[in-house]
N, C-alpha and C positions, 0 to 999 in steps of 0.2 A: 512398099512400106519401109521407111528408114528407121532402124532401131539403134539405140545407144545402150550398150551394156557397161555397167560400172561394177567392177569386181574389187572387193577388199582382198588383200593378199594373205597376211598371217592369220592362221586359224580358219579362214574361209576356204582358201584354195590349198593351204598347207596343213599338215598335221601338227606342226610345231611353230613356235615363234622364231623367226629367222635371225633376229638381232643377237640373241645370246649365242645361237649356233655359229653365226658368222664371226663374232668377236672372239669366241673360243678357238675357232679355226684359224683366225688371223695370228693370234699369239697366245697359246694355251697357258704359259707361265704368267704373263701379265694379266691375262683374264682372271685367273684364280686369285691373284693378289688384289686386283681392283674390285673383284666381286665381293671379297671379304670386307674390304674397306667400305663398300657401298651398301652392305647389308642393313645398317641402321636407316639409310635413306629408303631402301626398298620396303622396309617395315612401315615407315611413315607414309609411304605411297599407298600401301595396302589399307592403312587406316584413314586414307584420304586427307592426310595432314601435310603432304608435300606436293609440289607442282610437278606433274608428269614430265612436261617439257624440260624443266631444269634438271631433274634427276637423269633423264635419258641423255641429255646433252653432256652432263658431267661424266656419266659412265662411258659413253662412246668416246668422248674426248680423252679420257684417262688411258685409253688403249690406242687410239688412232691419231691423236694430235701430233703434228710434226712429221707424219709419214708422207711419202711422195704419192702423188696421184697415180703415177705409173705402177708403183708397187700395190697400191690399194686396188686398182683395176685388174691387175694380174691375179691377185688373191681372190677377187670377186669371181673372176672367170673360173679359177680352180675350184672355188666353193660351189659354184653352179654345176660344174662338170661332175663333182663328187656326189652331189645331192639330188640332181634332177634325173629322172622324174620321181625318185622314190619318196621325197617329202611331200609330193603333191597328191591330194586325194584323188583316187582313181576315177570316181564319177565326175569330179570337177574337170579332170583332164579329158575325159570323153566328151563332156559338154563343150569344152573349149575347141576341141578338134572338129566338132560338128557345127560350129558357128558358120552361118552363111555370110562370108566376108564381103560379098558384093553389096548387100543391103544393110550391113551392120558396121558400126564403129565401136571399138572396145577400148575401155580404159582400165588400167590396173591402178587402183587408187589406194595408196598405202602410207601409213605412218613410218614404215621402214625407210631407211636412207636409200636414195637413188643409187648410191655406191654398189650395194649388193643386190638390189631389186632389179636393176637394169637388164642383166642377162636373162632373167626369168620373163620379164615383159617382152623381150625380143623373141624368146622361144614361144611365147603365147601369141605372138604377132599383135601385141597390144601397145597402145600409147601409155607411157608411164607418167603418173601423177603421184609424186612422192615427196617426202621431206628431203630437202636439197642440202648436200654437204657443201661447205664453203672452202674453196681452194684459193690460195694466193701464191702466185709464182710457182704453181705446181705442187704446193704443200698444203695439206689439210690443216685448217686453222683450229679445228675443234668446235667450230660454230656451224649453225645452220643458216642457209640463205632463206630468209622469211621464217614462217612459223612451222611448228610440227604439224604435219598433214594428218590431223585427226579431228573427230567431232565436227563442229561447224566449219572448221578450216577445210575439211575434205570437200564440203559442198561449195564453198567459195572458190576453191581451186578447179573443181569440175566446171562450174559455171563460167569461169574465166577461159577455160579450154574450149568450150563449145559456143562461145558468144556469137559467132557468125554462122552457126549451123542450126538447121531445123530438123527435129526428129519427131516421128509420129508416135514413138513409144520409147520410154526410158525405163530400163530394168536394172535394178541394183541388187547386189548380193553382199551380205555382211554377217558378222557373227558376234559383235560386241556392242556396248553402248556407244562406243566411238564411231560406229557406223550408222547410228540412229538418224541423224539429220539427213544423210544421203538416202537411207531407206524410206524415210517419210516423204521426201521430196519426189522420189521416182514414181512413175505410174504404177510400177510393180516393185515392191521391196521384199526380197526374200531373206529371211533370217535363218542362219544355219542350214541353208538349203542342201548343201553337199555333205552334211554330217551323217 
């Protein structure tokens, strides 16, 4: 029996949202400054009066735009080493460690940027399906390649990844409304399973 596991990352496997953690880790001074500048946008977001993707792009870009891919990847590795495994829910970690790798394919499906999610996906032995950072000549442009990997986009991206594969059972794990399309599509959708 061939299974496909689809795991959301932030909040599902982790205790905290990694975007703010990583950006603060990357440049604490710039983070504080840009966070204050973005407060009005975060408020509009809470009130559902702003576009999530635009606000996210603006905030990430305000801290990382113009940085080299080399520095970003080095910082991502350091961030991972400092926070793994303590930001991962213990029961989620147990579950992942006990996956039967021979009959299972696992995806880490996240709206987080591939920049900092990649070392976690590697540690979990999962294929990463994430929002992609755009680099030109080794420099981060502040843009995403394609769309923010959330909501319906998560499902589109999963389906694109598995187009040539056949699974007997698809099991998904999520913890927010952004995971709903993925959870409803799977044979088994688990909401806040590791909480």
